[in-house]
N, C-alpha and C positions, 0 to 999 in steps of 0.2 A: 576867438583867437587867443591862444595861450601866451601870456606875457613872458619875456625873457626871465630866466632864473635870476633871483636876486643875488647880487655879488658877482655876476659873470663879468669877465674882462671885456674891454672894448673890442679886442680881436674876436672873442667868442661871439659877441653881439653882432659884429660885422659879418661873421661867417653865417650866423643864424639868419640874418637878413637876406643874404645871398641864397640860402637854402629855401627860405620862404618864397623868394622871387621865382626860383626854379620850380617849386611845387605849384605856384600859381599859373605856370605855363602848361601844366597838365590839366586838361579839361575833362569835365564830366561827360559821360556818353550822351550823344545827341544834344550837346549843349556847348556853348562857347565859354561857359563860366569856369574859371580856374578853381582849383581845390581850396586855395586860401580865401578867395572872394566868396566862395560858397559856404565858408565856415566848416569845411569838412576835416581840416587838420587839427588834431588835438594832442596834447601831451608831448609836444616836440622837445626833445632833450638832445643837446649837443655837448659832447665831451671829448676833447682832444681829437677832433675829427671824426668821431664815431657818433652816428645819428640814429635816434629811435623816435618814432612817432606813430600815431594812430590815424586812421581814416574812418570817420563815422559814416555808417550806412544804415539803411533800413534792411531788415533780414531778406526782403524780397529782391534786393539789389545785389546779393552776394555774387551771383554768377557773372553779371556784367561789370562789377566793380573789381573783380580779381585782376583783370588786365590793367586797370587803372592803378591798382596797388603796385604792380610790377613796374609800370611806367613811372610812378612817383619815386620808387626806389632808384631807378636808373637816372632820373632827373637829378635827384639829390646827390647821387654818387658822382655825377659829372661836374659838380661844383668843385673848383680847385680847393684843396685842403681837406676834403672829405675822404676818409679812409674806408669807412663801412657804413651801410645803411640797413636798418631793420624796420619795416613798416608792417602794421597789422590792421586788418579790418575789424572795427570795434562793434561788431554785432554777430550773433550766432548765424551760422550758415543755414540756408533753407534745407528743409527735410527733403530727402529723395528716396527712391525705391531701393530695396535690396540691402539696407543696413539697419541695425538696431536703432530704434527711435529716429530713423531716417538719416543717420549719420554714421560714417565709417569710424571705427575705433582707432585710437592713436597708438603709437609705439608698437607697430607690428613686428619688429625684429627683437622684441624683448620677451623672453619666455615667461617671466613672472614679475609682477609689479607690486611692491609693498609700500603702503602709505604709513608714514610715521606722523601721528597727529596728536593734537591736544585741544581741549576745549577752551583754553586760554593761553596767553603768552607768558613767558617768564618761568616756565617749568623745566627748561632744559631739553626741549624737543629737538632742537637742531644739533646739540651736542650728542644726543642719543642717536640721531639719524646718521651723523658723520661716523661715529664709532661703530655703529652697526654695519654700515656700508663697507668700511675698511676691514672689519672682522670677517665679513662674508667673503671679501676678496682674498683675505689671508687663508681662508679655507679652500681656496682653489677655484672659486667661481669668477666668471666675468661679470663685473658689477658696474652699474652706473648710479650716480647720485644726482637727482634733479632738485634744485632749490626752487620750490614753487612759491616762496614768499616774495611777492613782487615789491611790497612796501618795506620789508626788512630783511633783505637777503643776507645770510650768514655764511654760506658755503665758501665763498672766496677766502674769507679770513680764517675759517676753521680748517680749511684744507691747504692753506699756505699758497694760494694762487693769486698772482697779480697780472699775468699776461692777458692778452686779448685773444679771443678765439679767431682762428683763421677760417677761411671758407673754401669749400670744395668747388670744382668746376661748375657744378649745377647749383651753386650759391646756397649751400647748406652750411651752417656753422659746425665746426669741428670741436667736440668737447675737449676741455683741457684734462690732463691726466695728473693725478696725485695719489701717492700711496697705493697704487694698483687699481684706482677707481677712475672712471670717466665722469667728469663733473661739468654741469651746465647751470648757470645762474644769470639772472638779469643783472646781478652785481658786476658781471664782467663787462657790461655795456654802459654802465653809468657810474659816476663817482660816488664814493661812500657817503659824502655829505650832501648829495643832491636828493631833494625830496621828490618822490614819484607822485605828482599831483594828477592822478589818473582816475577816471570814472570806472565804474564796474565793468562795462563792456570792453574797455581797453585792457583791463586786467585779464579778462577772459581770453581776449585775442592774443595777448602776450603769452599766456600760459600755453595756449594751443600751439603757438609758433615755437616755443621752447621745446615742444615735443615733436611737432610735425616737421619743422624746418631745421632740425639738428641731425647730423650724420652719426647717430648713436651706434649703428652697426649691430651685429648679433651680441646680445647680452643674456646671461643666465638670469640675472636679477637686476631690477632697478629699484632703488630706494628713493621715494619721493618725500622730501622734507616739506610737509604741508604747511600752509599758512595757519596761524592759530584761529580757533573759532569754528563755527558751523554755518558759514555763509555761502554766497554764490560760488566763490572759488572752489571750495571743498565739494559742493554739489556738482560743479562742472567736471572736475577731475574724476569724481566717482562715477559719473554717467558716461564720460567719454573714454575712460581708460579701463582696460580689463584688469581691475585690481584683484590680486590673489588674496589680499587680506590687509587689515590695518592693525598697527601697533599703537596703543593709546598710552601717552606719557602723562603722568600726574605727580604732583608732590603729595605728601601724606595727609595734609590738613583738610578739614571738611570743605572749606570754600573752594579749593582746587578740585576736589572730588565731585562737587556739584557740576562743574563744567565738564569733567571727564565723563560723567553720565550722559550729558547732552551729546558729546562726541560719539559715544557708543550707540546712542539712540539714532543719531543721524546715519551712521554707517549701516546699522541694521535696516533702516528704512530704505536704503538704496541697495540692499542685499549684498553688502560686502562683509565677508567673514571677519570677526574680531579675533586676531591672533593672540591677543592678550594685553595685559596692562603692565607697564613698567612704573615702579615707584622710584622716582628720581629724588635726589636730596633726602634720601630715606633716613639718614642719620649723619652726624658730623663726627669724623674721626680725626682727632688732633694729630697733626704730623709730628709733633714733638714728644708727647707723652703717650699717645695711643688711646687717650680717654675718649669714650664715645658719649655723645650727647644727642638726644632726639629733638633737635631745634624746631622742626616743623611737625612734631608728633611722630608717630611711627606705626606702620602696619595698616594705615587707613586704606591704601590702594589694594593691599592683599585682601582685606575684608570686603572691599567693594567688588573685587573680582569674584569672590565667592557668592556675593549677593546677586551679581549680574549674570553669573553662570559662564564666565569667561576665564581662560587660563591666566595665572599670575606668572610673569616672565622673569622679573629680576628686581632686586633692591640695589640701587646704585647710590653710594654714599655721597654726601656733600664734602668733597675733598679738594683742597687747593690745587693738587696736581692735575686734576681733570680740567679745571678752569684754565690753569696756566698752559696746558697742552693745547686746548682749543684756541685760546688767544694767540698762541705761538704758531698756529698753522700745522701742528702735528698731533693728531688725535692720540689719546693716551694709550690706545692699543698698539701704537707705533713707538711713541716716545718712552713708554715704560711698559714693555710687553710682559715683564715678569711681575708686575704689580697686581694686587688684589683687584683693583678696579678694572684693569685690562682683562683679567680672568672672568670678571662678571659680564663684561661686554661680549666676550667670546662665548660665554654660556648663553647669553641672550641670542646671539647669532645662531647657535646650534639649535635652540628651541624654535626659533623662527623658521630656520631651514627645514627642520623636521616636520613642521606643520604645513609647509607650502608644497603642493603637489607638483607634478611635472607637466600637466596639460594646462595651457593658457585658458583663462576664463573669458566668457563673453561679457561685454559691457552690459551692465544692468539697466533696467528701466527704473524710474523713481515712482514708487507707489504713493498714491495720494497727493501728488503734486501736479 
């Protein structure tokens, strides 16, 4: 049983207790045991009446536990003070006939899906993803931005969004809109200072729900801001989503490029095309005197692209205006459209758009895994 979040108010704790009692009245199939008593509820988060939790299952139980998941959502929603509920099954669905690897692909209404990834955190991947998505929208495309970083969501802050998603009649979340882009993030459902203490299967379930149970509608392009690294979340997205390609973000120094190589190797292993490398924080441009300094070295990502045989897409400077725009919720392509940095992001968008074809790709199998 997950303990209450440290620092929660007495009112929040009382509401959580009522939710747990309601969930325990939902019983397992062919059993009188409730979900709480059976230890099936994990990662329960309650924020301002919005509830998120996982139901742990064995993969073989997926079909019989889906009605239980829906019943658990309804039970929690019936508790006074609860505004919305999102529950996920925290195990992969069983394989079935007629789909790649036994599973249907996600995001069927999206023509092209582009992953923005990095081998490590802190290289500016989310800033790149936000500006890329907005620049693509400015070019006339219908664009979505999915923040797939469950543990460190950035899209709400970078896109200037604080509202909560509403739901359709068939209980799908409606993406929020900002700067011409449809946006979805787990950050809309939990507080910024709440730690997501979730196991791997819960993260996988949440990611799938952010794609499957969101009313994305027809989109020309979706940009997925991937979690940093090359773990389960990245592999799940690469296997379940028909990715048109991946953009790898790195800083110029050798230690970051080592991780960028791992990212490229992972996507190649799952047969996802590498659209190219972006060298972020490529150089520092003083806003006062215009002096340029290569703080993190320079050109390393360009050389790496040549070595790995992938396109080099852009050199983005380390510039205070980019950071200020991201922190302020208005990407620099909107806040300073005539700036050199905005032009660089638009150039990145043009190169990415030129490489992505018009036919959706099938979800790949993973070789050697």
